[in-house]
mmCIF file of the protein (N, C-alpha, C, O) and its ligand, coordinates in Angstrom:
data_MODEL
# 
_entry.id   MODEL 
# 
loop_
_entity.id 
_entity.type 
_entity.pdbx_number_of_molecules 
1 polymer     1 
2 non-polymer 1 
# 
_entity_poly.entity_id                      1 
_entity_poly.type                           'polypeptide(L)' 
_entity_poly.nstd_linkage                   no 
_entity_poly.nstd_monomer                   no 
_entity_poly.pdbx_seq_one_letter_code       MENVIEFFKNLPPKQCASCGQAIEEQHECYGNECDSCNKV 
_entity_poly.pdbx_seq_one_letter_code_can   MENVIEFFKNLPPKQCASCGQAIEEQHECYGNECDSCNKV 
_entity_poly.pdbx_strand_id                 A 
# 
loop_
_entity_poly_seq.entity_id 
_entity_poly_seq.num 
_entity_poly_seq.mon_id 
_entity_poly_seq.hetero 
1 1  MET n 
1 2  GLU n 
1 3  ASN n 
1 4  VAL n 
1 5  ILE n 
1 6  GLU n 
1 7  PHE n 
1 8  PHE n 
1 9  LYS n 
1 10 ASN n 
1 11 LEU n 
1 12 PRO n 
1 13 PRO n 
1 14 LYS n 
1 15 GLN n 
1 16 CYS n 
1 17 ALA n 
1 18 SER n 
1 19 CYS n 
1 20 GLY n 
1 21 GLN n 
1 22 ALA n 
1 23 ILE n 
1 24 GLU n 
1 25 GLU n 
1 26 GLN n 
1 27 HIS n 
1 28 GLU n 
1 29 CYS n 
1 30 TYR n 
1 31 GLY n 
1 32 ASN n 
1 33 GLU n 
1 34 CYS n 
1 35 ASP n 
1 36 SER n 
1 37 CYS n 
1 38 ASN n 
1 39 LYS n 
1 40 VAL n 
# 
loop_
_struct_asym.id 
_struct_asym.entity_id 
A 1 
B 2 
# 
loop_
_chem_comp.id 
_chem_comp.type 
_chem_comp.mon_nstd_flag 
ALA 'L-peptide linking' y 
ASN 'L-peptide linking' y 
ASP 'L-peptide linking' y 
CYS 'L-peptide linking' y 
GLN 'L-peptide linking' y 
GLU 'L-peptide linking' y 
GLY 'peptide linking'   y 
HIS 'L-peptide linking' y 
ILE 'L-peptide linking' y 
LEU 'L-peptide linking' y 
LYS 'L-peptide linking' y 
MET 'L-peptide linking' y 
PHE 'L-peptide linking' y 
PRO 'L-peptide linking' y 
SER 'L-peptide linking' y 
TYR 'L-peptide linking' y 
VAL 'L-peptide linking' y 
ZN  non-polymer         . 
# 
_pdbx_entity_nonpoly.entity_id   2 
_pdbx_entity_nonpoly.name        ? 
_pdbx_entity_nonpoly.comp_id     ZN 
# 
_pdbx_nonpoly_scheme.asym_id         B 
_pdbx_nonpoly_scheme.entity_id       2 
_pdbx_nonpoly_scheme.mon_id          ZN 
_pdbx_nonpoly_scheme.ndb_seq_num     1 
_pdbx_nonpoly_scheme.pdb_seq_num     101 
_pdbx_nonpoly_scheme.auth_seq_num    101 
_pdbx_nonpoly_scheme.pdb_mon_id      ZN 
_pdbx_nonpoly_scheme.auth_mon_id     ZN 
_pdbx_nonpoly_scheme.pdb_strand_id   A 
_pdbx_nonpoly_scheme.pdb_ins_code    . 
# 
loop_
_atom_site.group_PDB 
_atom_site.id 
_atom_site.type_symbol 
_atom_site.label_atom_id 
_atom_site.label_alt_id 
_atom_site.label_comp_id 
_atom_site.label_asym_id 
_atom_site.label_entity_id 
_atom_site.label_seq_id 
_atom_site.pdbx_PDB_ins_code 
_atom_site.Cartn_x 
_atom_site.Cartn_y 
_atom_site.Cartn_z 
_atom_site.occupancy 
_atom_site.B_iso_or_equiv 
_atom_site.pdbx_formal_charge 
_atom_site.auth_seq_id 
_atom_site.auth_comp_id 
_atom_site.auth_asym_id 
_atom_site.auth_atom_id 
_atom_site.pdbx_PDB_model_num 
ATOM   1   N  N  . MET A 1 1  ? -17.332 136.929 -142.434 1.00 0.00 ? 1   MET A N  1 
ATOM   2   C  CA . MET A 1 1  ? -18.410 136.855 -141.464 1.00 0.00 ? 1   MET A CA 1 
ATOM   3   C  C  . MET A 1 1  ? -18.492 135.445 -140.941 1.00 0.00 ? 1   MET A C  1 
ATOM   4   O  O  . MET A 1 1  ? -18.826 134.511 -141.670 1.00 0.00 ? 1   MET A O  1 
ATOM   5   N  N  . GLU A 1 2  ? -18.201 135.310 -139.747 1.00 0.00 ? 2   GLU A N  1 
ATOM   6   C  CA . GLU A 1 2  ? -18.291 133.948 -139.108 1.00 0.00 ? 2   GLU A CA 1 
ATOM   7   C  C  . GLU A 1 2  ? -19.751 133.438 -139.062 1.00 0.00 ? 2   GLU A C  1 
ATOM   8   O  O  . GLU A 1 2  ? -19.989 132.230 -139.023 1.00 0.00 ? 2   GLU A O  1 
ATOM   9   N  N  . ASN A 1 3  ? -20.714 134.365 -139.067 1.00 0.00 ? 3   ASN A N  1 
ATOM   10  C  CA . ASN A 1 3  ? -22.108 133.963 -139.052 1.00 0.00 ? 3   ASN A CA 1 
ATOM   11  C  C  . ASN A 1 3  ? -22.410 133.180 -140.255 1.00 0.00 ? 3   ASN A C  1 
ATOM   12  O  O  . ASN A 1 3  ? -23.184 132.226 -140.180 1.00 0.00 ? 3   ASN A O  1 
ATOM   13  N  N  . VAL A 1 4  ? -21.800 133.550 -141.464 1.00 0.00 ? 4   VAL A N  1 
ATOM   14  C  CA . VAL A 1 4  ? -22.069 132.819 -142.649 1.00 0.00 ? 4   VAL A CA 1 
ATOM   15  C  C  . VAL A 1 4  ? -21.610 131.342 -142.521 1.00 0.00 ? 4   VAL A C  1 
ATOM   16  O  O  . VAL A 1 4  ? -22.299 130.412 -142.938 1.00 0.00 ? 4   VAL A O  1 
ATOM   17  N  N  . ILE A 1 5  ? -20.492 131.195 -141.963 1.00 0.00 ? 5   ILE A N  1 
ATOM   18  C  CA . ILE A 1 5  ? -19.987 129.846 -141.724 1.00 0.00 ? 5   ILE A CA 1 
ATOM   19  C  C  . ILE A 1 5  ? -21.007 129.007 -140.871 1.00 0.00 ? 5   ILE A C  1 
ATOM   20  O  O  . ILE A 1 5  ? -21.346 127.876 -141.217 1.00 0.00 ? 5   ILE A O  1 
ATOM   21  N  N  . GLU A 1 6  ? -21.463 129.602 -139.775 1.00 0.00 ? 6   GLU A N  1 
ATOM   22  C  CA . GLU A 1 6  ? -22.383 128.918 -138.914 1.00 0.00 ? 6   GLU A CA 1 
ATOM   23  C  C  . GLU A 1 6  ? -23.653 128.665 -139.651 1.00 0.00 ? 6   GLU A C  1 
ATOM   24  O  O  . GLU A 1 6  ? -24.321 127.667 -139.382 1.00 0.00 ? 6   GLU A O  1 
ATOM   25  N  N  . PHE A 1 7  ? -24.030 129.532 -140.584 1.00 0.00 ? 7   PHE A N  1 
ATOM   26  C  CA . PHE A 1 7  ? -25.251 129.285 -141.311 1.00 0.00 ? 7   PHE A CA 1 
ATOM   27  C  C  . PHE A 1 7  ? -25.121 128.028 -142.085 1.00 0.00 ? 7   PHE A C  1 
ATOM   28  O  O  . PHE A 1 7  ? -26.030 127.199 -142.034 1.00 0.00 ? 7   PHE A O  1 
ATOM   29  N  N  . PHE A 1 8  ? -23.969 127.808 -142.859 1.00 0.00 ? 8   PHE A N  1 
ATOM   30  C  CA . PHE A 1 8  ? -23.890 126.711 -143.728 1.00 0.00 ? 8   PHE A CA 1 
ATOM   31  C  C  . PHE A 1 8  ? -23.693 125.404 -142.964 1.00 0.00 ? 8   PHE A C  1 
ATOM   32  O  O  . PHE A 1 8  ? -24.090 124.332 -143.420 1.00 0.00 ? 8   PHE A O  1 
ATOM   33  N  N  . LYS A 1 9  ? -23.091 125.515 -141.830 1.00 0.00 ? 9   LYS A N  1 
ATOM   34  C  CA . LYS A 1 9  ? -22.838 124.419 -140.817 1.00 0.00 ? 9   LYS A CA 1 
ATOM   35  C  C  . LYS A 1 9  ? -24.145 123.817 -140.356 1.00 0.00 ? 9   LYS A C  1 
ATOM   36  O  O  . LYS A 1 9  ? -24.288 122.623 -140.094 1.00 0.00 ? 9   LYS A O  1 
ATOM   37  N  N  . ASN A 1 10 ? -25.073 124.725 -140.278 1.00 0.00 ? 10  ASN A N  1 
ATOM   38  C  CA . ASN A 1 10 ? -26.397 124.381 -139.662 1.00 0.00 ? 10  ASN A CA 1 
ATOM   39  C  C  . ASN A 1 10 ? -27.364 123.882 -140.741 1.00 0.00 ? 10  ASN A C  1 
ATOM   40  O  O  . ASN A 1 10 ? -28.466 123.434 -140.421 1.00 0.00 ? 10  ASN A O  1 
ATOM   41  N  N  . LEU A 1 11 ? -26.977 123.953 -141.968 1.00 0.00 ? 11  LEU A N  1 
ATOM   42  C  CA . LEU A 1 11 ? -27.972 123.689 -143.025 1.00 0.00 ? 11  LEU A CA 1 
ATOM   43  C  C  . LEU A 1 11 ? -28.165 122.081 -142.988 1.00 0.00 ? 11  LEU A C  1 
ATOM   44  O  O  . LEU A 1 11 ? -27.210 121.308 -142.899 1.00 0.00 ? 11  LEU A O  1 
ATOM   45  N  N  . PRO A 1 12 ? -29.446 121.696 -143.062 1.00 0.00 ? 12  PRO A N  1 
ATOM   46  C  CA . PRO A 1 12 ? -29.665 120.238 -143.041 1.00 0.00 ? 12  PRO A CA 1 
ATOM   47  C  C  . PRO A 1 12 ? -29.327 119.612 -144.306 1.00 0.00 ? 12  PRO A C  1 
ATOM   48  O  O  . PRO A 1 12 ? -29.401 120.292 -145.329 1.00 0.00 ? 12  PRO A O  1 
ATOM   49  N  N  . PRO A 1 13 ? -28.969 118.410 -144.356 1.00 0.00 ? 13  PRO A N  1 
ATOM   50  C  CA . PRO A 1 13 ? -28.681 117.674 -145.684 1.00 0.00 ? 13  PRO A CA 1 
ATOM   51  C  C  . PRO A 1 13 ? -29.814 117.770 -146.596 1.00 0.00 ? 13  PRO A C  1 
ATOM   52  O  O  . PRO A 1 13 ? -30.979 117.869 -146.211 1.00 0.00 ? 13  PRO A O  1 
ATOM   53  N  N  . LYS A 1 14 ? -29.435 117.737 -147.847 1.00 0.00 ? 14  LYS A N  1 
ATOM   54  C  CA . LYS A 1 14 ? -30.514 117.785 -148.868 1.00 0.00 ? 14  LYS A CA 1 
ATOM   55  C  C  . LYS A 1 14 ? -31.275 116.510 -148.840 1.00 0.00 ? 14  LYS A C  1 
ATOM   56  O  O  . LYS A 1 14 ? -30.684 115.446 -148.657 1.00 0.00 ? 14  LYS A O  1 
ATOM   57  N  N  . GLN A 1 15 ? -32.572 116.570 -149.015 1.00 0.00 ? 15  GLN A N  1 
ATOM   58  C  CA . GLN A 1 15 ? -33.445 115.478 -148.899 1.00 0.00 ? 15  GLN A CA 1 
ATOM   59  C  C  . GLN A 1 15 ? -34.262 115.211 -150.177 1.00 0.00 ? 15  GLN A C  1 
ATOM   60  O  O  . GLN A 1 15 ? -34.596 116.123 -150.933 1.00 0.00 ? 15  GLN A O  1 
ATOM   61  N  N  . CYS A 1 16 ? -34.555 113.970 -150.373 1.00 0.00 ? 16  CYS A N  1 
ATOM   62  C  CA . CYS A 1 16 ? -35.301 113.540 -151.642 1.00 0.00 ? 16  CYS A CA 1 
ATOM   63  C  C  . CYS A 1 16 ? -36.692 114.138 -151.470 1.00 0.00 ? 16  CYS A C  1 
ATOM   64  O  O  . CYS A 1 16 ? -37.258 114.048 -150.381 1.00 0.00 ? 16  CYS A O  1 
ATOM   65  N  N  . ALA A 1 17 ? -37.224 114.707 -152.442 1.00 0.00 ? 17  ALA A N  1 
ATOM   66  C  CA . ALA A 1 17 ? -38.538 115.214 -152.447 1.00 0.00 ? 17  ALA A CA 1 
ATOM   67  C  C  . ALA A 1 17 ? -39.611 114.244 -152.417 1.00 0.00 ? 17  ALA A C  1 
ATOM   68  O  O  . ALA A 1 17 ? -40.749 114.569 -152.078 1.00 0.00 ? 17  ALA A O  1 
ATOM   69  N  N  . SER A 1 18 ? -39.258 112.920 -152.799 1.00 0.00 ? 18  SER A N  1 
ATOM   70  C  CA . SER A 1 18 ? -40.223 111.856 -152.897 1.00 0.00 ? 18  SER A CA 1 
ATOM   71  C  C  . SER A 1 18 ? -40.268 111.032 -151.664 1.00 0.00 ? 18  SER A C  1 
ATOM   72  O  O  . SER A 1 18 ? -41.345 110.808 -151.111 1.00 0.00 ? 18  SER A O  1 
ATOM   73  N  N  . CYS A 1 19 ? -39.074 110.545 -151.184 1.00 0.00 ? 19  CYS A N  1 
ATOM   74  C  CA . CYS A 1 19 ? -39.008 109.686 -150.070 1.00 0.00 ? 19  CYS A CA 1 
ATOM   75  C  C  . CYS A 1 19 ? -38.425 110.214 -148.840 1.00 0.00 ? 19  CYS A C  1 
ATOM   76  O  O  . CYS A 1 19 ? -38.503 109.584 -147.785 1.00 0.00 ? 19  CYS A O  1 
ATOM   77  N  N  . GLY A 1 20 ? -37.818 111.399 -148.941 1.00 0.00 ? 20  GLY A N  1 
ATOM   78  C  CA . GLY A 1 20 ? -37.259 112.068 -147.877 1.00 0.00 ? 20  GLY A CA 1 
ATOM   79  C  C  . GLY A 1 20 ? -35.782 111.554 -147.409 1.00 0.00 ? 20  GLY A C  1 
ATOM   80  O  O  . GLY A 1 20 ? -35.220 111.987 -146.403 1.00 0.00 ? 20  GLY A O  1 
ATOM   81  N  N  . GLN A 1 21 ? -35.269 110.633 -148.228 1.00 0.00 ? 21  GLN A N  1 
ATOM   82  C  CA . GLN A 1 21 ? -33.932 110.102 -148.007 1.00 0.00 ? 21  GLN A CA 1 
ATOM   83  C  C  . GLN A 1 21 ? -32.913 111.230 -148.172 1.00 0.00 ? 21  GLN A C  1 
ATOM   84  O  O  . GLN A 1 21 ? -33.098 112.090 -149.032 1.00 0.00 ? 21  GLN A O  1 
ATOM   85  N  N  . ALA A 1 22 ? -31.860 111.251 -147.385 1.00 0.00 ? 22  ALA A N  1 
ATOM   86  C  CA . ALA A 1 22 ? -30.799 112.202 -147.554 1.00 0.00 ? 22  ALA A CA 1 
ATOM   87  C  C  . ALA A 1 22 ? -30.093 112.008 -148.859 1.00 0.00 ? 22  ALA A C  1 
ATOM   88  O  O  . ALA A 1 22 ? -29.792 110.874 -149.232 1.00 0.00 ? 22  ALA A O  1 
ATOM   89  N  N  . ILE A 1 23 ? -29.805 113.129 -149.604 1.00 0.00 ? 23  ILE A N  1 
ATOM   90  C  CA . ILE A 1 23 ? -29.131 113.040 -150.880 1.00 0.00 ? 23  ILE A CA 1 
ATOM   91  C  C  . ILE A 1 23 ? -27.723 113.545 -150.726 1.00 0.00 ? 23  ILE A C  1 
ATOM   92  O  O  . ILE A 1 23 ? -27.504 114.592 -150.116 1.00 0.00 ? 23  ILE A O  1 
ATOM   93  N  N  . GLU A 1 24 ? -26.710 112.783 -151.296 1.00 0.00 ? 24  GLU A N  1 
ATOM   94  C  CA . GLU A 1 24 ? -25.404 113.287 -151.425 1.00 0.00 ? 24  GLU A CA 1 
ATOM   95  C  C  . GLU A 1 24 ? -25.338 114.050 -152.762 1.00 0.00 ? 24  GLU A C  1 
ATOM   96  O  O  . GLU A 1 24 ? -25.563 113.501 -153.840 1.00 0.00 ? 24  GLU A O  1 
ATOM   97  N  N  . GLU A 1 25 ? -25.023 115.316 -152.631 1.00 0.00 ? 25  GLU A N  1 
ATOM   98  C  CA . GLU A 1 25 ? -25.093 116.195 -153.802 1.00 0.00 ? 25  GLU A CA 1 
ATOM   99  C  C  . GLU A 1 25 ? -23.809 115.857 -154.653 1.00 0.00 ? 25  GLU A C  1 
ATOM   100 O  O  . GLU A 1 25 ? -22.830 116.603 -154.628 1.00 0.00 ? 25  GLU A O  1 
ATOM   101 N  N  . GLN A 1 26 ? -23.849 114.749 -155.378 1.00 0.00 ? 26  GLN A N  1 
ATOM   102 C  CA . GLN A 1 26 ? -22.659 114.408 -156.211 1.00 0.00 ? 26  GLN A CA 1 
ATOM   103 C  C  . GLN A 1 26 ? -22.884 114.796 -157.654 1.00 0.00 ? 26  GLN A C  1 
ATOM   104 O  O  . GLN A 1 26 ? -21.955 115.127 -158.390 1.00 0.00 ? 26  GLN A O  1 
ATOM   105 N  N  . HIS A 1 27 ? -24.142 114.746 -158.031 1.00 0.00 ? 27  HIS A N  1 
ATOM   106 C  CA . HIS A 1 27 ? -24.544 115.235 -159.471 1.00 0.00 ? 27  HIS A CA 1 
ATOM   107 C  C  . HIS A 1 27 ? -25.520 116.303 -159.416 1.00 0.00 ? 27  HIS A C  1 
ATOM   108 O  O  . HIS A 1 27 ? -26.441 116.250 -158.600 1.00 0.00 ? 27  HIS A O  1 
ATOM   109 N  N  . GLU A 1 28 ? -25.381 117.317 -160.266 1.00 0.00 ? 28  GLU A N  1 
ATOM   110 C  CA . GLU A 1 28 ? -26.280 118.342 -160.301 1.00 0.00 ? 28  GLU A CA 1 
ATOM   111 C  C  . GLU A 1 28 ? -27.650 117.842 -160.898 1.00 0.00 ? 28  GLU A C  1 
ATOM   112 O  O  . GLU A 1 28 ? -28.706 118.401 -160.602 1.00 0.00 ? 28  GLU A O  1 
ATOM   113 N  N  . CYS A 1 29 ? -27.588 116.788 -161.734 1.00 0.00 ? 29  CYS A N  1 
ATOM   114 C  CA . CYS A 1 29 ? -28.725 116.260 -162.419 1.00 0.00 ? 29  CYS A CA 1 
ATOM   115 C  C  . CYS A 1 29 ? -29.670 115.611 -161.384 1.00 0.00 ? 29  CYS A C  1 
ATOM   116 O  O  . CYS A 1 29 ? -30.825 115.367 -161.732 1.00 0.00 ? 29  CYS A O  1 
ATOM   117 N  N  . TYR A 1 30 ? -29.257 115.320 -160.143 1.00 0.00 ? 30  TYR A N  1 
ATOM   118 C  CA . TYR A 1 30 ? -30.100 114.755 -159.126 1.00 0.00 ? 30  TYR A CA 1 
ATOM   119 C  C  . TYR A 1 30 ? -31.410 115.453 -158.956 1.00 0.00 ? 30  TYR A C  1 
ATOM   120 O  O  . TYR A 1 30 ? -32.459 114.835 -158.769 1.00 0.00 ? 30  TYR A O  1 
ATOM   121 N  N  . GLY A 1 31 ? -31.326 116.759 -159.024 1.00 0.00 ? 31  GLY A N  1 
ATOM   122 C  CA . GLY A 1 31 ? -32.593 117.509 -158.776 1.00 0.00 ? 31  GLY A CA 1 
ATOM   123 C  C  . GLY A 1 31 ? -33.001 117.434 -157.374 1.00 0.00 ? 31  GLY A C  1 
ATOM   124 O  O  . GLY A 1 31 ? -32.151 117.610 -156.501 1.00 0.00 ? 31  GLY A O  1 
ATOM   125 N  N  . ASN A 1 32 ? -34.287 117.177 -157.057 1.00 0.00 ? 32  ASN A N  1 
ATOM   126 C  CA . ASN A 1 32 ? -34.724 117.099 -155.653 1.00 0.00 ? 32  ASN A CA 1 
ATOM   127 C  C  . ASN A 1 32 ? -35.112 115.673 -155.275 1.00 0.00 ? 32  ASN A C  1 
ATOM   128 O  O  . ASN A 1 32 ? -35.793 115.437 -154.277 1.00 0.00 ? 32  ASN A O  1 
ATOM   129 N  N  . GLU A 1 33 ? -34.634 114.678 -156.146 1.00 0.00 ? 33  GLU A N  1 
ATOM   130 C  CA . GLU A 1 33 ? -34.968 113.268 -155.800 1.00 0.00 ? 33  GLU A CA 1 
ATOM   131 C  C  . GLU A 1 33 ? -33.671 112.568 -155.610 1.00 0.00 ? 33  GLU A C  1 
ATOM   132 O  O  . GLU A 1 33 ? -32.646 112.945 -156.178 1.00 0.00 ? 33  GLU A O  1 
ATOM   133 N  N  . CYS A 1 34 ? -33.723 111.455 -154.737 1.00 0.00 ? 34  CYS A N  1 
ATOM   134 C  CA . CYS A 1 34 ? -32.545 110.600 -154.546 1.00 0.00 ? 34  CYS A CA 1 
ATOM   135 C  C  . CYS A 1 34 ? -32.276 109.749 -155.781 1.00 0.00 ? 34  CYS A C  1 
ATOM   136 O  O  . CYS A 1 34 ? -33.010 109.788 -156.768 1.00 0.00 ? 34  CYS A O  1 
ATOM   137 N  N  . ASP A 1 35 ? -31.218 108.996 -155.688 1.00 0.00 ? 35  ASP A N  1 
ATOM   138 C  CA . ASP A 1 35 ? -30.847 108.093 -156.829 1.00 0.00 ? 35  ASP A CA 1 
ATOM   139 C  C  . ASP A 1 35 ? -31.873 107.096 -157.165 1.00 0.00 ? 35  ASP A C  1 
ATOM   140 O  O  . ASP A 1 35 ? -32.105 106.816 -158.341 1.00 0.00 ? 35  ASP A O  1 
ATOM   141 N  N  . SER A 1 36 ? -32.571 106.485 -156.073 1.00 0.00 ? 36  SER A N  1 
ATOM   142 C  CA . SER A 1 36 ? -33.596 105.512 -156.316 1.00 0.00 ? 36  SER A CA 1 
ATOM   143 C  C  . SER A 1 36 ? -34.767 106.004 -156.987 1.00 0.00 ? 36  SER A C  1 
ATOM   144 O  O  . SER A 1 36 ? -35.290 105.364 -157.899 1.00 0.00 ? 36  SER A O  1 
ATOM   145 N  N  . CYS A 1 37 ? -35.213 107.131 -156.574 1.00 0.00 ? 37  CYS A N  1 
ATOM   146 C  CA . CYS A 1 37 ? -36.514 107.846 -157.034 1.00 0.00 ? 37  CYS A CA 1 
ATOM   147 C  C  . CYS A 1 37 ? -36.153 108.282 -158.465 1.00 0.00 ? 37  CYS A C  1 
ATOM   148 O  O  . CYS A 1 37 ? -36.998 108.245 -159.360 1.00 0.00 ? 37  CYS A O  1 
ATOM   149 N  N  . ASN A 1 38 ? -34.884 108.698 -158.673 1.00 0.00 ? 38  ASN A N  1 
ATOM   150 C  CA . ASN A 1 38 ? -34.584 109.225 -159.964 1.00 0.00 ? 38  ASN A CA 1 
ATOM   151 C  C  . ASN A 1 38 ? -34.479 108.313 -161.140 1.00 0.00 ? 38  ASN A C  1 
ATOM   152 O  O  . ASN A 1 38 ? -34.539 108.707 -162.304 1.00 0.00 ? 38  ASN A O  1 
ATOM   153 N  N  . LYS A 1 39 ? -34.307 106.972 -160.744 1.00 0.00 ? 39  LYS A N  1 
ATOM   154 C  CA . LYS A 1 39 ? -34.163 105.996 -161.774 1.00 0.00 ? 39  LYS A CA 1 
ATOM   155 C  C  . LYS A 1 39 ? -35.544 105.637 -162.366 1.00 0.00 ? 39  LYS A C  1 
ATOM   156 O  O  . LYS A 1 39 ? -35.616 105.146 -163.492 1.00 0.00 ? 39  LYS A O  1 
ATOM   157 N  N  . VAL A 1 40 ? -36.591 105.867 -161.650 1.00 0.00 ? 40  VAL A N  1 
ATOM   158 C  CA . VAL A 1 40 ? -37.895 105.380 -162.087 1.00 0.00 ? 40  VAL A CA 1 
ATOM   159 C  C  . VAL A 1 40 ? -38.274 106.332 -163.241 1.00 0.00 ? 40  VAL A C  1 
ATOM   160 O  O  . VAL A 1 40 ? -39.342 106.186 -163.836 1.00 0.00 ? 40  VAL A O  1 
HETATM 161 ZN ZN . ZN  B 2 .  ? -36.184 109.172 -152.990 1.00 0.00 2 101 ZN  A ZN 1 
# 
């Protein structure tokens, strides 16, 4: 289904739940927070 591809292309980047900064999903342990917020 091409519609599925379009759906994922339109997904916004993951954002930090604390500061709203875009998160690169490199590690599953990031959860909903960016690297900076995750260190605290
Ligand atoms: Zn953050």
